[in-house]
N, C-alpha and C positions, 0 to 999 in steps of 0.2 A: 841055232846052231853054235854052241861052245865053241874057241876056238883053240887054239892048240897053244897051250903057252908057254914058251922054250922060256922065260924073260928078259929077251931081249927084244928092242922097237924094232915092227908094230909091235905084234903080239906082248908085249908086257901083262902085265896082269888087268890096268885099267884100261884097258881098250874095248871093251866089255862096259864097260859104262862111260866114253864116250860113245862109242858108237850110240846105246842107253840117249841119249843128252839129243847127240844128235838127231835120230829119229823122233824125236821131243818136237826139238824147231821143227824139223819139215813137217810134221803137223802142224806150227805154228804160221809156216811158212805159207802151206795152203791156205791157208783158214782168210792166211791175207790177202796172197793171190787175188780167191774167190771174191772179197770187200772192192780190193782193188778192178775189178772186171763188171763189180755192180757197175759201182762210179763211172765205169769207163764207156759202159751200154747210155745209163743213164746220162751223161751230156750228147753223146751219139744225135741223141735224138732233140739234138737241140741243135746239132752243125750244120748249113748250111751247106747245099748237095751244088754241085760245078754249073746243072740250069739253075737254083736261083741265082747263084752270084749275075749270072748272064744274064737273065732277067732283067736287073734288079742296073746293073748297069746300063741297059739298052734305057732302063726307064730313067737312069741318073741322063742319059743322051740329050733325051727325046725331053726333060726338063731347061735343060743351060743349052738348048736352042730353040726352043721355045721362050722362053725369057732373053735369050737375045734376037731373037725379033722384034719383043714386045719393047722394048728397052729402046730399038729402032723408031722404030715406029714413032715409038716419045716421045725422042729428040730429034726425027722427023717432022712432029707434028707442033713440039715449043717451037722447032724454027721457022716457021709458017708463022708462026703467032708473033714471032720477036719480029720478024722485018715484016 
């Protein structure tokens, strides 16, 4: 749809050229956004869920408690051998 040419901004003679350039850039932006979406989707497949984090936290806590009990047992065994 051609714009009215009053000769004054924003409807001066170069308006159609500027709009055409903007439309071209919008097309490029859409392609870029599609690439970004694809990359984000690929990254999301490798992200941990809340359940994954909770499970890992529970395992770490159990390992630390087990290690502390084992260390206490070793210390008590060493104390028996020393005395």
